N, C-alpha and C positions, 0 to 999 in steps of 0.2 A: 504494500500500500504506500502511495506517495505521501508527501507532506501536504497537510491541509493549510490553506492560507486563511487566517482569520483577522479580524480587527477588534481590538478592545479599546474602550474609552476610559481613560483615567484622568480625573480632574479636568474634564472638558477637552482633553486632547486624545486624538485617535492614534493608536499604535498598531501597525501591521505586524503580525507574528506568523511563524510557521510552526505547526505542531505535528506530531507523528500519529496520534490517535484521537478518536473522539473523546476518550476519557481525559486525555491531556487538554483537549479543547475545553471540556467542561470544567476542569480544574482551573484553567486560566480565566475563564469567564467568572467563576465563583470568586476567585482571588480579586479580580477587578471590581466585582460588586462589593466585596468586603472592604476594599480600599476606599471606594467611593462613598460607602456608608460611613466609614470612619471619618473621612474628610468632611462630610456633611455634619456629623456630630461635633467635630472640632470647630467648624465654622459657626455653628449655632450656639455653642456653649462658651466660646472664647473669642475675644476681640483679636482676630487674626487679619492682618492686612496683606500678607504675602503667601501665595500658594506654596512656595518653597518651604516655609516654616511648617505649614500643615503637612506637607509630604514628609518632611523630616520627622515630625512627631508620629506620623503613621508608621514610617520605617522603624523608628525606635520601639513603638509598641509591638509590632509584629516580631522584630528581632528579639526583644526581651521575652516575649511569650515563648519563642523557640528555645532560648537559652534556659529559661526557668524550667521548661518541660524536660530538656535534656539533663539538667541538674537533678530534677526529681526522679527521672528514669534511672540515672546513675545511682542515686541513693537507694531506690527500690531494688535495683539489681544487686547492690551490695548486701542489703538486708536479706534478700532471697538466698544469695550464696551462703551467707552466714548461717541461715536456718537449715539449708541443705547440708552443709558441713556438720552442723550439730546433730542432725538426724542420722547422717552417715556414721558419725562416731558412736552414736547411741546404738545403732544396729550392729556395728562391729563389736561393741562391748558385749552385747547380748549373744552374739554368735560365738564368742570365744569360750 
């Protein structure tokens, strides 16, 4: 399957993109919608005079969510591994 050519609008500007699958297209469109929604929220709730400021805040919010999610995942992975190791030791002790 060839690349699909799509256009997404972010902050009033159209961006032509090429995607590989319809699933990737859906993801891009949902991401653009999320960005535009966040832009609207910032513009309604804060006195913002420059689109660049709003876009920077959007980028910061999305990036921080990703970083926080990765930190939480890492913490959860560590906890799971510790519990697995504790259970493994418990099983070994009972088998001896």
